[in-house]
C-alpha positions as CSV (number, residue, x, y, z in Angstrom):
1,M,108.9,117.4,108.3
2,H,108.0,115.0,106.1
3,T,106.9,115.5,102.6
4,T,104.1,113.9,101.3
5,H,104.5,111.4,98.6
6,Q,102.1,109.0,96.4
7,W,102.5,105.5,97.4
8,R,104.2,103.7,94.5
9,R,103.0,100.3,92.9
10,R,99.7,100.9,94.4
11,A,98.5,98.0,92.0
12,W,100.4,95.5,93.8
13,L,98.4,95.9,97.1
14,P,95.3,93.6,95.5
15,A,97.6,90.8,94.8
16,L,98.9,91.0,98.1
17,T,95.7,90.9,100.1
18,A,94.6,87.9,97.9
19,C,98.0,86.1,98.5
20,L,97.8,86.6,102.3
21,A,94.0,85.6,102.2
22,A,94.9,82.1,100.7
23,A,95.3,81.2,104.2
24,G,99.0,79.7,103.6
25,L,100.7,82.9,103.7
26,A,103.3,81.0,101.4
27,A,106.7,82.1,101.1
28,G,105.6,83.7,97.7
29,C,103.4,86.4,99.2
30,G,105.5,89.8,99.5
31,S,108.9,88.7,98.9
32,S,111.0,88.8,95.6
33,S,114.3,87.5,97.4
34,D,113.3,83.9,97.8
35,N,116.6,82.7,96.7
36,D,118.3,82.7,100.1
37,S,117.9,79.5,102.2
38,A,116.4,79.1,105.5
39,S,119.1,79.3,108.2
40,S,118.7,78.0,111.6
41,S,121.2,80.0,113.3
42,S,120.4,83.3,111.9
43,G,120.9,86.1,114.5
44,S,123.0,83.6,116.7
45,S,127.3,84.0,116.3
46,S,127.3,86.0,112.9
47,A,125.0,88.8,114.0
48,S,127.6,89.3,117.2
49,S,130.9,89.0,115.9
50,G,133.8,91.3,116.6
51,G,132.9,93.4,118.9
52,T,128.9,94.6,118.1
53,I,126.0,92.8,117.9
54,K,123.8,94.0,114.9
55,V,120.3,94.7,114.5
56,G,118.1,95.9,111.9
57,I,116.0,98.9,111.6
58,L,113.6,98.9,108.7
59,H,110.7,101.6,108.3
60,S,109.1,103.7,105.7
61,L,111.6,106.6,105.7
62,S,109.8,108.0,102.7
63,G,106.5,107.9,100.7
64,T,103.4,108.1,102.8
65,M,103.8,106.3,105.9
66,A,107.0,108.2,106.7
67,I,104.7,111.0,108.2
68,S,104.7,108.2,111.2
69,E,107.5,105.5,110.7
70,V,110.3,108.3,110.8
71,S,109.9,109.4,114.5
72,V,109.5,105.3,115.3
73,K,112.9,105.0,113.8
74,D,114.3,107.7,115.8
75,S,113.0,106.3,118.9
76,E,114.6,102.4,118.2
77,L,118.0,104.5,117.7
78,L,117.5,106.4,121.3
79,A,116.8,103.1,122.7
80,I,120.2,101.6,121.1
81,K,122.0,104.9,122.2
82,E,120.9,104.3,125.7
83,I,121.6,100.5,126.1
84,N,125.4,101.3,124.2
85,A,126.0,104.1,127.1
86,A,124.8,101.8,129.4
87,G,127.5,99.1,128.5
88,G,125.4,97.5,125.5
89,V,124.6,93.6,125.7
90,L,126.5,91.1,126.6
91,G,129.4,93.4,126.9
92,K,128.8,94.1,123.3
93,K,127.7,97.7,121.5
94,I,124.4,97.2,119.2
95,E,125.0,98.3,115.9
96,P,122.2,99.3,114.0
97,I,121.4,98.9,110.4
98,V,118.9,101.2,109.0
99,E,117.1,100.5,106.1
100,D,114.0,102.2,104.1
101,G,110.8,100.5,103.5
102,A,109.7,103.4,101.5
103,S,106.0,102.8,101.7
104,D,106.0,100.1,99.6
105,W,105.5,96.2,100.7
106,P,107.6,94.3,98.6
107,T,110.5,96.5,99.4
108,F,109.9,95.6,103.2
109,A,110.2,91.8,102.0
110,E,113.2,92.3,100.1
111,K,114.9,94.8,103.0
112,A,114.1,92.2,105.6
113,Q,115.7,89.2,103.3
114,K,119.0,91.6,103.0
115,L,119.3,92.4,106.9
116,I,119.0,88.6,107.4
117,S,121.2,87.2,104.6
118,Q,123.8,90.1,104.0
119,D,124.1,91.8,107.4
120,K,123.3,88.8,109.2
121,V,121.5,91.0,112.1
122,A,120.4,89.3,115.2
123,A,116.9,91.0,115.3
124,T,114.9,93.5,113.2
125,F,112.8,96.2,114.2
126,G,110.7,97.4,112.1
127,G,107.1,97.8,110.4
128,W,104.1,99.7,110.8
129,T,101.3,99.1,108.5
130,S,100.3,95.3,108.3
131,A,101.0,95.1,105.0
132,S,104.2,95.6,105.6
133,R,104.1,93.0,108.4
134,K,102.2,90.4,106.3
135,A,105.0,91.2,103.4
136,M,108.0,90.6,106.0
137,L,106.5,87.6,108.0
138,P,107.1,85.0,105.5
139,V,110.3,86.0,105.1
140,F,111.2,85.9,108.9
141,E,109.7,82.5,109.1
142,R,111.7,81.1,106.6
143,N,114.4,82.5,108.1
144,K,113.6,81.3,111.5
145,A,114.8,85.1,112.3
146,L,113.3,87.8,114.8
147,L,111.1,90.5,113.8
148,Y,109.6,93.2,116.7
149,Y,106.6,95.1,115.4
150,P,105.5,98.3,117.0
151,V,102.3,99.6,116.2
152,Q,98.8,98.4,117.2
153,Y,97.3,96.0,114.5
154,E,93.5,93.9,113.7
155,G,94.9,90.9,115.7
156,L,94.0,87.4,114.1
157,E,97.8,86.5,114.2
158,S,100.9,85.3,115.8
159,S,104.3,83.8,114.8
160,P,106.8,82.0,116.6
161,Y,109.3,84.8,115.2
162,I,107.2,88.0,115.5
163,Y,106.9,89.9,118.7
164,Y,104.1,92.6,118.8
165,S,104.9,95.4,121.1
166,G,101.7,97.4,120.0
167,A,97.9,96.3,121.1
168,T,95.7,93.7,119.4
169,T,92.1,94.0,118.9
170,N,90.9,93.4,122.7
171,Q,93.6,96.1,123.8
172,Q,92.3,98.9,121.6
173,I,89.4,98.9,119.2
174,I,87.0,96.8,121.5
175,P,88.0,99.3,124.6
176,A,87.0,102.1,122.2
177,L,83.7,100.5,121.1
178,E,82.8,100.3,124.5
179,Y,83.9,103.6,125.4
180,L,81.8,105.2,121.9
181,Q,78.4,102.7,123.3
182,K,78.8,103.7,127.0
183,E,80.3,107.3,127.2
184,K,79.1,109.0,124.3
185,G,75.9,107.0,123.4
186,T,76.9,105.9,120.2
187,K,74.0,103.9,117.9
188,K,74.9,104.7,114.7
189,L,78.7,104.3,113.3
190,F,80.5,105.1,110.1
191,L,83.7,103.3,109.1
192,V,86.1,105.1,107.2
193,G,89.5,103.3,106.5
194,S,92.5,103.0,104.2
195,D,92.1,100.4,101.5
196,Y,94.8,97.3,102.7
197,V,94.6,94.3,105.7
198,F,94.4,96.2,108.7
199,P,91.1,98.5,108.2
200,R,89.4,95.9,106.3
201,T,90.1,93.3,108.7
202,A,89.6,95.5,111.9
203,N,86.0,96.5,110.4
204,K,84.7,93.1,110.2
205,E,85.7,93.1,113.8
206,I,84.0,96.1,114.3
207,K,80.8,94.8,112.2
208,A,80.6,91.5,114.3
209,W,81.0,93.7,117.7
210,A,78.3,96.2,116.5
211,K,76.0,93.7,115.6
212,A,76.5,91.5,119.3
213,N,76.0,94.8,121.0
214,G,73.1,96.7,118.9
215,M,75.4,99.0,117.2
216,Q,74.1,99.9,113.6
217,I,77.1,100.6,110.9
218,M,75.8,103.3,108.5
219,G,78.6,102.7,106.1
220,E,82.0,101.6,105.3
221,E,84.2,103.4,102.8
222,Y,87.8,102.9,101.7
223,A,90.2,104.8,100.3
224,P,93.4,104.3,98.4
225,L,96.6,104.3,101.0
226,G,98.3,107.7,100.0
227,S,95.2,109.2,98.7
228,T,94.4,113.1,99.3
229,E,90.6,113.1,98.1
230,F,87.7,112.6,100.4
231,S,85.1,114.8,99.4
232,T,82.9,111.6,98.2
233,I,83.4,109.7,101.4
234,V,82.8,112.8,103.6
235,N,79.6,113.6,101.8
236,K,78.4,110.0,102.4
237,V,79.3,110.3,105.9
238,K,77.4,113.5,106.6
239,A,74.3,112.1,104.8
240,S,74.5,108.7,106.5
241,G,73.5,110.2,110.1
242,A,76.0,108.3,111.8
243,D,76.4,109.5,115.4
244,A,80.4,108.8,115.3
245,V,83.1,107.7,112.8
246,F,85.6,105.1,113.2
247,N,88.8,105.7,111.4
248,T,91.3,103.4,110.4
249,L,92.8,105.7,107.8
250,N,96.5,105.6,107.9
251,G,99.5,108.1,107.0
252,D,99.3,111.5,105.5
253,S,95.5,110.8,104.1
254,N,94.6,111.6,107.4
255,V,95.7,115.2,106.6
256,A,93.3,115.3,103.8
257,F,90.6,113.7,105.5
258,F,90.2,116.0,108.4
259,K,90.8,119.2,106.5
260,Q,87.6,118.2,104.3
261,L,85.4,116.7,107.3
262,E,86.3,120.6,109.0
263,G,85.4,121.9,105.6
264,A,81.9,119.9,105.3
265,G,80.5,121.5,108.5
266,L,81.3,118.2,110.7
267,P,84.1,119.2,113.6
268,A,84.4,117.3,116.7
269,D,81.4,118.6,118.6
270,K,79.3,117.6,115.4
271,L,80.5,114.4,114.8
272,P,83.3,112.8,116.9
273,V,85.7,110.7,115.2
274,V,87.6,107.7,117.1
275,S,91.1,106.8,115.5
276,V,93.3,104.3,116.3
277,S,96.2,105.3,113.7
278,I,96.2,108.9,114.6
279,A,98.7,110.0,117.6
280,E,100.6,112.9,118.9
281,D,103.3,112.8,116.2
282,E,100.4,112.5,113.5
283,V,98.9,115.2,115.0
284,R,101.9,117.8,114.2
285,G,101.6,116.5,110.4
286,I,97.8,117.1,110.6
287,G,97.4,120.4,112.5
288,A,96.1,120.3,116.0
289,A,93.4,122.9,115.1
290,K,91.9,120.4,112.4
291,V,91.5,117.4,115.0
292,K,91.1,119.1,118.4
293,G,88.2,117.5,120.4
294,Q,88.7,114.3,118.8
295,I,88.9,110.9,119.8
296,V,91.6,108.2,119.8
297,A,92.4,105.1,121.5
298,W,95.8,103.8,122.6
299,N,97.5,102.5,125.4
300,Y,100.2,105.2,126.0
301,Y,100.5,109.0,125.6
302,Q,103.3,111.7,126.3
303,T,101.0,112.7,129.0
304,T,100.8,109.4,130.5
305,P,101.6,109.7,134.3
306,G,105.1,107.7,135.9
307,A,109.0,108.6,136.5
308,A,109.3,105.7,133.7
309,N,107.6,108.1,131.0
310,E,108.8,111.3,132.6
311,K,112.9,110.1,131.6
312,F,111.4,108.8,128.2
313,V,110.3,112.0,126.8
314,K,112.9,113.9,128.4
315,A,115.3,111.8,126.7
316,Y,113.7,111.5,123.3
317,K,113.4,115.5,123.4
318,A,117.3,116.1,124.4
319,A,118.0,113.9,121.3
320,Y,115.6,115.1,118.7
321,G,114.5,118.8,120.1
322,S,112.0,120.6,122.4
323,N,109.3,120.2,119.6
324,R,109.2,116.4,119.1
325,V,106.4,114.5,120.8
326,T,106.5,110.7,122.2
327,D,103.2,109.0,121.2
328,D,102.5,105.3,121.5
329,P,104.3,103.6,118.6
330,I,106.9,105.6,119.1
331,E,107.2,104.2,122.7
332,A,106.3,100.9,121.6
333,A,108.9,100.8,119.2
334,Y,111.4,102.0,122.0
335,L,110.3,99.3,124.5
336,Q,110.5,96.6,122.0
337,V,114.2,97.3,121.7
338,K,114.6,97.1,125.7
339,I,112.5,93.8,125.6
340,W,115.2,92.4,123.4
341,A,118.0,93.5,125.0
342,A,116.5,92.5,128.2
343,A,116.1,88.5,126.8
344,V,119.2,88.6,125.4
345,E,121.1,89.3,128.8
346,K,118.8,86.6,130.3
347,A,119.6,84.0,127.6
348,G,123.0,84.8,127.6
349,S,123.1,84.7,124.0
350,T,121.5,86.1,120.6
351,D,120.6,82.7,119.6
352,V,117.1,83.2,118.3
353,E,115.5,80.0,120.1
354,K,117.2,81.1,123.6
355,V,116.3,84.5,123.2
356,K,112.5,83.7,122.4
357,A,112.9,81.0,125.7
358,A,114.0,84.3,127.6
359,S,111.4,86.5,126.5
360,A,108.2,84.4,128.0
361,G,107.2,86.0,131.6
362,L,109.7,88.7,131.0
363,T,108.4,91.8,132.9
364,I,109.4,95.4,132.2
365,D,108.5,98.7,134.4
366,A,107.8,100.8,130.4
367,P,106.8,104.4,129.8
368,E,103.4,103.1,129.2
369,G,103.4,101.1,132.5
370,K,104.4,97.8,133.7
371,I,104.0,95.3,131.1
372,T,104.8,91.2,130.8
373,V,105.6,89.5,127.6
374,D,103.1,86.4,126.8
375,G,105.3,83.4,125.7
376,A,102.6,82.2,123.9
377,N,101.4,84.4,121.3
378,H,104.3,86.8,121.5
379,H,102.2,89.8,122.4
380,I,102.3,92.1,125.9
381,T,99.8,93.0,128.4
382,K,98.9,96.7,127.6
383,T,96.4,99.2,129.6
384,A,93.9,100.2,127.4
385,R,93.7,104.1,127.0
386,I,91.0,106.4,125.5
387,G,92.1,110.2,124.9
388,V,91.0,113.3,123.8
389,I,92.9,115.7,121.1
390,Q,93.5,118.8,122.9
391,P,94.5,122.1,121.3
392,D,98.2,121.8,122.1
393,G,98.1,119.1,119.8
394,L,98.9,116.4,123.5
395,I,96.4,114.0,124.2
396,K,94.2,114.1,127.4
397,T,93.3,110.4,128.4
398,V,89.6,110.5,129.7
399,W,89.4,106.8,130.5
400,S,91.4,104.0,130.9
401,S,91.0,100.5,131.7
402,D,91.4,98.9,135.5
403,G,95.0,97.3,134.9
404,P,96.9,95.7,132.0
405,I,95.0,93.6,129.5
406,K,96.0,90.5,128.3
407,P,96.4,90.1,125.0
408,D,93.9,87.9,122.9
409,P,94.9,88.4,119.2
410,Y,92.3,85.9,118.3
411,L,89.4,86.8,120.2
412,K,89.1,83.6,121.9
413,T,87.3,85.0,124.8
414,Y,84.8,87.1,122.8
415,P,81.7,84.7,121.9
416,W,80.9,87.5,118.8
417,A,84.3,87.0,117.4
418,K,83.5,83.0,116.2
419,G,84.2,82.4,112.8
420,L,86.5,85.8,112.0
């Protein structure tokens, strides 16, 4: 259902990366809408005037990331519909304002500022790539407004104005590496990723872990986001002697990568690929036949057992069609709307600081299992789950952690991560 588009303004990405790497994360990074002054009252009285409370929904509805983000938007709208049907928040209906980030990081910053300043939303649910989040971060911090971000990411970040409902490194990437080593016997690993902040930072962490744990990195290659040409990278992978590939490609580049990997005679039984950005929805776009048997690392699958998930899957399919699937970012997006609504009810207000105070320690029985919001770093506890893609496109859990893992975005509990 999603059309492949080439990513616009690719030349802008190196400038974003350099700007962000300068440690300050200054307001100039990623935003061309800096003429709006900060407002400590963002998301309070103005957001809840009249009979509704406005919230922003900001995802890529076009461009290379639409393959992933359209369904995340749908999930957030479902959560809002359910909350409204149950009486709303503080007796008011939630009114979503939907914007298209268009797979373009400056556009995310511009739309974020528009939602805050012009629409005066109480909170915004948005982003997928770390580049989009990094572009939005200074906008939300400058305006003291709330962003809820639904996708796993590379860690090494926390913000007083961002809540992270996806996994951080110790809840996804590290369990995936431990699974490869202990369960698959992987000794030689090849790294393939899209050329932006998440894959490059994640691979720095992977290389540090590998060095400390006796795993050899056989190669590290990147492709522009939206790229469809992987023959050179696939040839390097094939010649490397690697036991497995760690894949941090994002968006519809995965379609081309797995097609060309299969064409080179490297199916899952010959060369396992563990992916951290391919879930059930992306499998629909890639084609299950091209990725069956491949490994993924997430915290939720459509097949995750439990009454809360059965209810969620049923509601999602009822809303959008029986052929649609749920997956980790879709669930995290749905969950984060529920987290915000619960915090608003607990606070008795949409005031940003009151919502933040009410969020600390908040526990919810989510489709993925029981989660708790960490008040210090704004991440949530999550159970790690390693899965294998089945011929029908669904994912079967083959390993899971004993219980929810506390978020450690800065990897403070891992000696090998010192200096990252």
